[in-house]
N, C-alpha and C positions, 0 to 999 in steps of 0.2 A: 504494500500500500504506500502510495506517495505521501510524503510529509508525515511519516509515522516511524515509530521505533519498536522493533521486535524485542520484547523484554518480559521478564517474569512479572507476575502480579506483585510480588514483594518489592521488586526493583521499581516498578511503576508507582506503587504507593509511596515509597520513600522519596522518589523524585518529585512527585506531586506535592508532598508535604513540605519539601525543601524549597518550594517555589511559591508559597502562599504569603501574601502581604496584606496588611490592614491599613486603611486610610480613615482617620477620624479628625474632623476639623482641619483637614488639609495636611495633617502630619502622617507620613507613611512609616510604618514599622513592620519588621518581619514577624510573622505570626508565631513562629517557633524556631528556637535554636537548638533545643535538646529534646531527648525522649527518655523515659524511664522504661526499664524492662526487667523482668525476671525470666530468663530464658528457660524453656522446658519443652517437654513433648508437646508438639502442636504449634510452636512458633520459632524454634531455634534454627531449623534448617530452611525455613521459608523466608519470612520477614527478617529473621536473624541473619541469614546469609546476605541479604541485601544491605543491611546495616554494617556488617563486617567487611564485605568484599566490594560493595558498590562505591561509586564516586558521589559523595554528598558532603555537605558542610554541617551535618547534624552530629551533635555530641551525644553519645549514648551513656546513660547513667544506670548503675546497677541498684535496683531496689532490694530490700531485704524481706519485705512482706508486701504482697500485692495491694492489700488495703492501704498500708502505710504509704507506698509510693504514689498511689492514686490520690490520697488525701494531700500529700505534699504538692502534687500537680494542681489540685484544686486551690490550695492556698496560694500557690504561685500566680494562678490566673486572677485570683481576687486581689492580690497585692499589685498586680499589673492592671487593675481596673478593667478586667475582662477583655483586654486587647492583645494578650499573649497567652499561649498555652504550652503545656508539656504533655504530649500524647503518652499513653501507657500501653505496653504490650505484655500480654500474659500467655501462659500455656492454656491447654484445655482443662476441663474438670475443676479441681479445687483451686488452681491458680486463677481461673476465670471467676469462680464463685466468690473468691476473696474480695473481688472488686465491686460486688453488688452493693455493699454498704456504702462505699465511697461514691458510687453512682447516685444512690438515694440522697446522700449528703449534698452533693453538688446540685442536684435537681431541686431539692428543697430550698437551697440558698440562691438559686438562679445564677450559678457560676458555671462557665463552660469547662467541660471535662471530656476529653476524647479518649475512648478506650477501645483497644483492639484485643479481642479474645481469640485464642486458638480454638478451632472447632473440629468436630469429627469429620471424617472423609466425606466429601460431596458425592463421591462415587459409591459409597457404602460397601465397597468390595472387601476391605479388611475388617469390617465391623464384627464384633464389638472391639474397638481399639482400646488401648490402655487409657483408663480414666473415663471411658464413655459410660454414661448413665443410660441404660436401656429402658425405654418406655414401651411396654407391650402394645399400648393403644395408639402410639404415634411414633413412627420411625424417624420423623423429621424433627422431633423435640430433643433438644440437648440441654445441658446445664445453662447454656447462654440464654435460653428463653426466659430465665428468671429476670434478665435485665429489662424486659419489656415493661415491667411495672414501675421501674425507677428511673427511666430515661425519657428525654424529650424526643429522641429519635433512635430507633433500633433497625438494623439491617443485617442481612447475611449475604456475603458475596459467594454464591455457589457456582458462578461461572466467571472467567476472567473479565469479560466485557461489562459485568455488573459493577466492577470497581468504580467506574466513572460516575454513574448516577449516584452510587452510594456515597462517594466522597463529596460530590457537589452538594448533595442534601445535607451531609454532615456539617460542612462549613456553613451552609445557610443557617442551620439551627444554632450552631455554636456562636455565631456573630449576630444573632437576632436579639437586641436588647430586651424585647418583650417576652421572649420565649426560650431564652438560653437555659442550659442545664447540661446534664450528661448526655453524651452520644456514644452508643455502643455498636461496634461493627464486628460481627462474628466472621472469622476468617478460617474456613476449612483448611486443614493443613496441606492437603493435596493441591488445592487451588492456589495457595500461596506460591508454589513453585512452577505452576503452569504458565506458558508464555502466550502473548497476544500482540498483534500490531496496534499499539496504543497511539492515537493521533497526537501529533506535536502540540496541538492546541490544548490538550488536557495536561501536558507536561510542562508547558511554558509558564513563565511568571504570571501570576494572577493577583490583582489588587482588589480587595473587597472593601467597598466604601460603607462605613457604618453611618447611616443617616440619622438625623435628628427629626423625629416626627413632630410636625407643627400642629398647634391647636387650631380649631376652627373658630371663626368669629362668633358663632353661636355659643360655643363652649366658654369662650372668654367673657361674653356678655353675661351669661348665667353666673359665672364665678364672681364677676364684679358686683352683681346684684346681691349675692349671698354674703359677700364680705361686707358690703356697705350696711347690711341689716344687722351686723354683729357689733357689739361693743367691746367684747373681750375675747378675741379669737386666740387660738394657740396653734402654732405650727408643729407638726411632728416630722422630724428629719429622718427619713429612712435610707436604706442602702441605695435606692435609686438616685439620691442626691450625690452620693459618692461616685457612682459609675457614670453619671451624666456630667461629671466635673462641674456640678452646679453649686458648690458650696459658697463661692463668692457671690453669686447671684442671689441665692436664698438669704444670705447675710444682708445684702443690700436691701432686699425686699423687707426683711424684718426691721431693719433700721429706719427705713423710709416711713413705715406705717406704725412703728412702735409695737410690734407684735413679738412676744416671747416665743422661743422654740425649745422643744425637748428632743432628745435623741433616742432612737432605737439602738439595739446592739450593732446593727449593720451600718447605721448612720453616724455613729460616734467617730470623731476625728475628721469628718467632712468640713466642719467649722470649728474654730479654736474654742477650747473649753473656757478660756478666760473672758470671752465676750460677755458683756453685761446682760444680754438678752438670752444667753444660753443657760437653760435651767438644768441641763444634764439628763441622765437616764430617766425614762418614763415607765410606769406600769408596775408589774409584779416585782421586777428587779430594778425598779426606779427609786429615786430618792424623794425626800419630802417636798422639796421645792417644786419639782415637776408635777408631782401628784396633787399637791394643793392647788396649783394653778389650773391643772386639767379639770379638776372637779368643779371649778367655778367658771370655766370657759363657756361661752355661748356659741362657739363655732370651733370645730376641729378641722385644721387644714393639713391633711396627710399628703406628704410629698415623697413619693417613691417608697411607700411602706405597704406591707402585706396585712397589717392589722392583726398580728398573731394574738393569741390569748394573753401573752405576757404584756403586749403593748396596750391592750384594752382592759387588762385585769379581768379577763374572762367576760368582757363586755359590761363590766360594772363600774368602771371608772368615770365614764361619761355616757351613761346609759340612754339619755334622751337628747343629747346634744346633736344639732345638725352637723353634717360632715361634708367637706369639700375635698376631693381627691385630685391629685395630679400623678398620673402613672402611665407608662407606655403600654402596660398590659391592661386590656379592657376588663378582664376577669377581676383583677385586683382593684381597678379603679371604681368598679360598681359595688364594692362591698359596703356594708352598713347603710344601704339605701342612700348612698352619697350622691351629691351633685358632681358628676365626673368630668375630668378633662383627660382624654386619652392622648397623651403627647409627651414629648421629652420635657424633663423637669427644668432644665436651664432655659430653653427658649420660651417655655410657657411663663415662667416667673418674670422673665425680662419683658415679655409682651404685656403681661398684667400691669407692670409698672408704667407702661405707656398709657394705659387706659384708666387706671384706678386713682381717684382723688379721695383720700381717706386718711383718718388717724384713729387709732384705737383709744379707748377710754381709760386705759391703765394709768395709774398714778404711781404710788409707791409700793404696790402689791408685789411686783417682780423683785424689787430690791429687798423687800422684807423677807420674801420666801427664800431668796438666795442667802441672805444673812443668817437666817435660821439654820439653813443647811450647812453653812460654813462652820457654825458653832458645833453642829453634830459631827461634822468631819473632824474637827479638832478633838472632840471626845473620842471618836472611833480610833484615831491614830495615836491616842495617848493612853490607852487602857493598859494598866500594869497587871501582870500576873504575879500575885503574891499571896500571902496567907488570907487576905481579905477578898480574893478574887471570886466573883460570882459570874457564871456563864451568861452571855448576852441572851441566849434563848432560855429564859428561866423556867419555862415549862418543860424543859428537858432534864435529864438526870445529871445532877452535879457529880455523882460518883463516876461517870464516864471520864470526866476531866481528871479526877483524882487517880483513877486506874491508869490512864494514859501517862500521867506524870510519873507514876511509879515505874512504868515500863520503859519510858524514854528519857525522863529528866527534863521534859519540855517546860519552859517558862516563858512562853510567847503566845500571843493571841493573833489570829489571822488578820484582823483589821489593822493592828499595829504593824504587823509585818509588811502589809501592802504599803502603808505610809512610809516605812523605812526604805522600801525598794524604790518608790516613786522619787523620794528625796535624793537617792544616791546613783541612779542610773542616768544615762544621757537623756536630755529633754526630748530629743528626736528619736529615741529608741522605739522599735516596733514591738508591740505586745501581741501575743497570740494565745488564744484560749478557746475553750469550748464547753466543757461539761462540769457538773457538780455545783458546789456552792460558790466557786470563784467567779463565774459570770455575773452573779448577783452582786457580789462585793465590788467587782470591777466596773460594772455599768454604773453603779452608784458613786464609787470613790475615785475611779481613775480619771485623771485630768491630763490633757495634752493639747498643745497648740501646734503640734506637728501634723501636717496634713497626711491622711491615710496611714496613720501609725497605730491604729487599733484594729486588729484582725481577730474578731470574735466570731466563731462559727456557732450560731445559736438557732438557726433554722431547723437543724436536725439534732442539735446537742449531742454530737457524736463523740463519745469517749474514744480517745486515741488520736483525735485530730491534732492535739496540742503540739506534740513534738514533731510529727510529720509536717504540720502546718508551719512550724518555726523554720524548718529546712526550706519549705517552699517560699516563704517570705524572704528568707536570706538570699535565695537564688535570684529573686526578683529585685532585691535591694542590697547589693553587695557592700555598699558604703555605710550601712546602718548596723548598730547592735540590735539583735533580735532576741526576745525573751519569750520562752514558752512558760505560761503559768499553768501548772498541771497538778492535779491531786494525786495522792498515792494510788487511788483506785484506777484512774485513767492510765497511770504509768504501768501498773501491773498488766493492764489490758493490751497496750500497744506502745512500745517504745523502740521498735526495731530500726527506725530510720535515724536513730542516733549514730548507728554504725555507718550509714550512708553519708551523714554529715562529716564524720571523721574521715571516711574514704575520699570524699570530694574536697577535703580541707576547707570546709566552710564552717566558720565559728558560729554556733548558736549557744544560748544560755538557758539552762533549765532551772526554773524556780519551782521546786517540788514541794508542795504543801502536804506534809504527812500528818493527817489527823486520825490515822488508824481506822479509817472507815470510808464507805460511800456516804460521806457526811450529809450531803444535800438530801439524799433519799432517806437516810436515817432520821433527819429532821422531819421530812414529810410523813414518814411512817409514824413517828411518835407524836407529831403534831395533830394527827388524826386519831389519837388515843390508842394506837396499836403498840404492843410491846415490841421492843427492838428484836429483829430476827434477821440474821444473815445480811446485815448492812454494816457490821463492824468487823474488823479483822482481829478476831480473838482466837485463842487456842481452845480446842475442844477438851473439856474436862470430864472424862468418863461419859456417862449417859445424861449429863445435865444439858440443858439448852445452851447452845454455843454463846449466847449473850452473857453467860455467867463466867466465862473464862477470862484469863488475863489477856491484855493486848499483845499482839505481835510486836517485835522490834526489828524492823528491817533497816539495814545500813545501806541506804541508797547511794551514798557517796562512794562506797567501795564498789558497788555495781558499776557506777559511772567510770571509776578508775580502771576497772577491768576492760572497758571498751576503749580506753585511751583518752578519756576526758579528765579534766582537773576537777576533783570532787571536794566538797566542803560539807560540813554539818553545822547547823545553827540551831541552838536551843534557846538562845537569849537574844535580846535586842543588840547587844554589843557584838556577839558572834556573827549575827546576820550582817550588820553594817561592815564589819571587817572582811567578811567573805565577799560581799559585793565589790568592795573597793579593790580587793586582790584579783577578783575575776576579771575586772576591766583591764588589768595588766597582761592577761593571758592572750595568746594567739590561737590556742586550741579551744574547742568547745568546753563548756563548764556546766556543772550541776551543783546546786546548793540544796541540800536536804534540810528543809526547814521544818522542824518539829513544832507544830502548832496545836493548841488544845482543841479537842472537839467542842462544838457548840460556841466557838468564838468568832463565827462569821456574822455578817450583818443580818438584821431581821427585816421584815417587811415594813413599808411605810404607807399605811392606809390603802393597800391594794390587795385584792382578793384573787386567789387562784382556784378555779373550780377543778376538783378532783373527784374521783368516783368513790367517795366514802360510803360505808354501808348504811342501808336504810333499816337495818335491824341491829341497833347498837347493843353491845353486851354489858357495858358499864357506863358510868357517868362521863368518862372522858370521851368515849365514842358518841355518846348522846350529845355532848356539847358540840362536837364536830358536825353532827347531822343538823343540829339547830342552826348553826352558822350557815351551812350550805343552803338549807331551806329558806333562810331569810335573804341571802344574797341572790338566789335564783329569782326571787320575786322582783328584785331591783334591776337585775341585768337586762340589757337590751335583748329583745326577743328575735332579732334577725341579724 
């Protein structure tokens, strides 16, 4: 065929990927420079051969766990504001299945993640091959069909010529601001090595323009009318503000009309924390300033937010307040029976400023709410652990703190530790986190004026994202110090990409908060009147319930040193500060094992989270939880 190249599917795929570029606001960047892989049966002699033997400019990095490398790739894309990616390649069977969780995580957070899974033979002649899952009712079903439920686009390349439409569709979805997420392409291992005359037009440089969707005049007019009818509106800054690069425009909008704004987890660091109109985190994991203002607001302006249950306090924080939304995704824009603008955040806010003549009625309410929270922040970061210490969560067991002290010698509270870290690490450092009690403390307490320096995965709350995510952020921001804030539970679950960071010589810093438990879930359990069960890391003592045993004492610093990191243990304020200062002198990755007391995290600030507590309470504690739920359900918005 004229103007074509006869090459294997693996070679064509790598050549295609190596020639993809993105243009956003006139700036052109290469879509990808690297890939992650764990070679195995189903990918090593097909796509792996092309990566190893072919001519391309792509750097291949070796993951250590398929879920971990895919989470690192997701974090990289987030840190790059969804304009760069790291594709991931796995074997068939368990290697592929390991990436299902990461796919769900990326899709829930609207982050582009491109996955290639090895698949069983398209010819079916050697079936059943190693790792093949045989389904008697469907010969075409493989492990990879599990990805259909957690991706924005799924395809299987069963013939060489199918690669072209599969990849064009994959890139279309990955770069769609409204519908991006995980894309999974199943690659049968025989097809990867088969050859075809691929047109040069498929293989040549291709520039994908990411467009800004414009609002209609009708949408703008409706928005102007809604805002003018309000006296005390509140803006919610969601992740869409970050990905649209709309932070400066939203800030100008807020300043012009004297409208305060609060942040979701995904929206934090789009605008500086020090801004006088920035109330900080909102909702279940929000602070008092944002939640007090939200309850009194007469209009909620949601910009680039999905209105998750944490942002709305299970729809109880502003249950009857009118809502105006700006979102590129129509499904998200029409939530809460809102007045919607389905368009890009930046251009919409700028066009509204051309049309809107308005001033809010706020006087000193914003300043007072912020001042009250500043006092609470001072208290949270100054809590001393001594003979008079009482846990923040006073409805929890004090004996858990005493038992943990006996096991570890800890004399440090979680909120105090966060304050020490913030004070001693670089102002522009990148924070990465995901699950447990830390996201609540950090959305409330973490302050930063450095743009895009807060990488919290909380759409899926995926345990194990933290360390992998730190590696991804570091790969995207080589000039920054990157810190993973991770609990002991998440560390146990997935920390394999520590080794990848060491191997790639990329320094990341692990702030490991060891409280001897899945602390957040233990709080939820006990807060609903349930006796602690299998949420604390305790020894089994004979036939007694495991909750009655002594706490484990894991030396995480030694584990880190075994991998080649510089390890520290901090049980006191002084030890933590010294460890942080020394870690900044290191060129290798570091881990600080911070022993913090159970129950020493922040509590809620007038925000309710609806959970499925029992309607058949066994005692007074469970009865109290049921009564609270019943009362709040009556208050909450019904749609």
